[in-house]
C-alpha positions in Angstrom: -161.1 -76.4 167.8 -163.0 -78.3 165.2 -165.8 -77.0 163.2 -168.2 -79.6 164.6 -167.5 -78.4 168.1 -168.0 -74.8 167.1 -171.3 -75.7 165.4 -172.4 -77.6 168.6 -171.4 -74.7 170.8 -173.3 -72.4 168.5 -176.4 -74.5 168.4 -176.3 -74.8 172.3 -175.9 -71.0 172.6 -178.7 -70.4 170.0 -181.0 -72.7 172.1 -180.1 -70.8 175.2 -180.7 -67.5 173.5 -184.2 -68.7 172.2 -185.1 -70.0 175.6 -184.0 -66.8 177.2 -186.1 -64.9 174.6 -189.1 -67.0 175.4 -188.7 -66.4 179.0 -188.4 -62.6 178.5 -191.4 -62.5 176.2 -193.3 -64.4 178.8 -192.2 -61.9 181.5 -193.1 -59.0 179.2 -196.6 -60.4 178.7 -197.0 -60.9 182.4 -196.0 -57.3 183.2 -198.3 -56.0 180.5 -201.2 -58.0 181.9 -200.2 -56.8 185.4 -200.3 -53.1 184.2 -203.7 -53.7 182.6 -205.1 -55.3 185.7 -203.8 -52.5 187.9 -205.2 -49.8 185.6 -208.6 -51.4 185.4 -208.7 -52.0 189.2 -207.9 -48.3 189.7 -210.6 -47.4 187.2 -213.1 -49.7 189.0 -212.1 -48.0 192.4 -212.7 -44.5 191.0 -216.2 -45.7 189.8 -217.0 -47.2 193.2 -216.5 -43.8 194.7 -219.4 -42.4 192.6 -221.5 -45.5 192.9 -221.1 -45.6 196.6 -222.3 -42.0 197.1 -224.9 -41.5 199.8 -226.4 -38.2 198.2 -230.2 -38.7 198.0 -231.1 -35.3 196.7 -232.4 -32.3 198.5 -235.8 -32.1 196.6 -237.6 -33.6 193.7 -235.7 -31.6 191.1 -232.4 -32.5 192.7 -233.0 -36.1 193.0 -234.3 -36.2 189.3 -231.1 -34.6 188.2 -229.1 -37.2 190.3 -231.0 -40.1 188.9 -230.4 -38.9 185.2 -226.8 -38.4 185.8 -226.4 -41.8 187.6 -228.3 -43.6 184.8 -225.8 -42.2 182.3 -222.8 -43.1 184.7 -224.1 -46.6 185.1 -224.7 -47.0 181.3 -221.2 -45.8 180.4 -219.5 -47.7 183.3 -221.3 -50.9 182.2 -220.4 -50.6 178.6 -216.8 -49.4 178.9 -216.1 -51.6 182.0 -217.4 -54.8 180.5 -215.4 -54.3 177.4 -212.2 -53.6 179.4 -212.9 -56.7 181.8 -213.5 -59.0 178.8 -210.2 -57.9 177.1 -208.2 -58.4 180.2 -209.9 -61.7 180.9 -209.1 -62.8 177.3 -205.4 -61.8 177.8 -205.3 -63.8 181.1 -206.9 -66.8 179.5 -204.4 -66.7 176.7 -201.4 -66.6 179.0 -202.8 -69.5 181.2 -203.8 -71.6 178.2 -200.2 -71.2 176.7 -198.9 -72.7 179.9 -197.3 -69.5 181.3 -195.1 -70.2 184.3 -197.1 -67.8 186.5 -200.5 -69.2 185.6 -201.5 -69.3 189.3 -200.7 -65.7 189.8 -202.5 -64.8 186.6 -205.6 -66.7 187.7 -205.5 -64.9 191.0 -205.3 -61.5 189.3 -208.2 -62.5 187.1 -210.4 -63.7 189.9 -209.7 -60.5 191.9 -210.5 -58.3 189.0 -213.8 -60.2 188.2 -214.7 -60.0 191.9 -214.1 -56.2 191.9 -216.1 -55.8 188.7 -219.0 -57.8 190.2 -218.9 -55.7 193.3 -219.0 -52.5 191.4 -222.0 -53.7 189.3 -223.8 -54.6 192.6 -223.0 -51.2 194.0 -224.4 -49.6 190.9 -227.5 -51.6 191.2 -227.9 -50.7 194.9 -227.4 -47.0 194.1 -230.0 -47.2 191.4 -232.5 -48.6 193.8 -231.7 -46.1 196.5 -232.1 -43.2 194.0 -235.4 -44.7 192.8 -236.7 -44.8 196.4 -235.5 -41.3 197.1 -237.2 -40.1 193.9 -240.5 -41.7 195.0 -240.2 -40.0 198.4 -239.4 -36.6 197.0 -242.1 -37.1 194.4 -244.6 -37.8 197.1 -243.6 -34.6 199.0 -243.6 -32.6 195.8 -247.0 -33.7 194.8 -248.4 -33.3 198.4 -247.1 -29.8 198.6 -248.7 -29.0 195.1 -252.0 -30.4 196.3 -251.8 -28.6 199.6 -251.2 -25.3 197.7 -254.1 -26.0 195.4 -256.4 -26.6 198.5 -255.3 -23.5 200.2 -255.8 -21.6 197.0 -259.3 -22.9 196.6 -260.0 -22.1 200.2 -258.9 -18.5 199.8 -261.2 -18.1 196.8 -264.2 -19.2 198.9 -266.1 -16.2 199.9 -266.9 -15.7 203.6 -270.1 -13.7 203.0 -273.4 -15.6 203.2 -275.4 -13.4 200.8 -277.6 -10.4 201.2 -280.4 -11.5 198.9 -281.7 -14.4 197.0 -279.5 -13.8 193.9 -276.4 -13.4 195.9 -277.2 -16.6 197.9 -277.8 -18.6 194.7 -274.5 -17.3 193.2 -272.7 -18.3 196.3 -274.3 -21.8 196.3 -273.1 -22.3 192.7 -269.6 -21.2 193.8 -269.8 -23.5 196.8 -271.0 -26.5 194.6 -268.0 -25.8 192.3 -265.7 -25.6 195.2 -267.0 -29.0 196.6 -266.5 -30.5 193.1 -262.9 -29.2 192.9 -262.2 -30.4 196.5 -263.5 -33.9 195.6 -261.2 -34.0 192.5 -258.3 -33.0 194.9 -259.4 -35.7 197.3 -259.2 -38.2 194.5 -255.6 -37.0 193.8 -254.7 -37.3 197.5 -256.1 -40.9 197.5 -254.0 -41.7 194.3 -250.9 -40.4 196.0 -251.3 -43.0 198.9 -251.5 -45.9 196.4 
């Protein structure tokens, strides 16, 4: 065998080896992206469980606590999630732009991931609105109960006696005037609650 034939065979083998390495690298990057997409989709699914909760709170304090926790959850999910989605989208775009053989599959993964992310953000927005409505309802009940207690307290303090003499009657009239003033203030609070 001649040296030129050996060189030619070696060059052909080297080309095949480089082509094979390129395909293996391409496959490796595809599998890495697939793992990232799967991990992120699982993370999104876990977040959807929290965002899809139907817990509205048992009372004013409970819904306030739920709202604060969900606000923190939404902020963390938005920040961390957007960063992760952007990173995976960039990896997918890089593979597609380099002419990866599975570009169509990569584009499907990217679209599916972005759709899941948009659905989660919409679910978070809906949950935020539901908690806000629940907060308003529980606040209304809380405020109404507080005003009712104040009215009942004022009513208990109103003496039933009508007075035995002029001084007692005048004192009772002053107390009654104060009572009427306090009740008018409570009436204003009741009207404000309805607005």
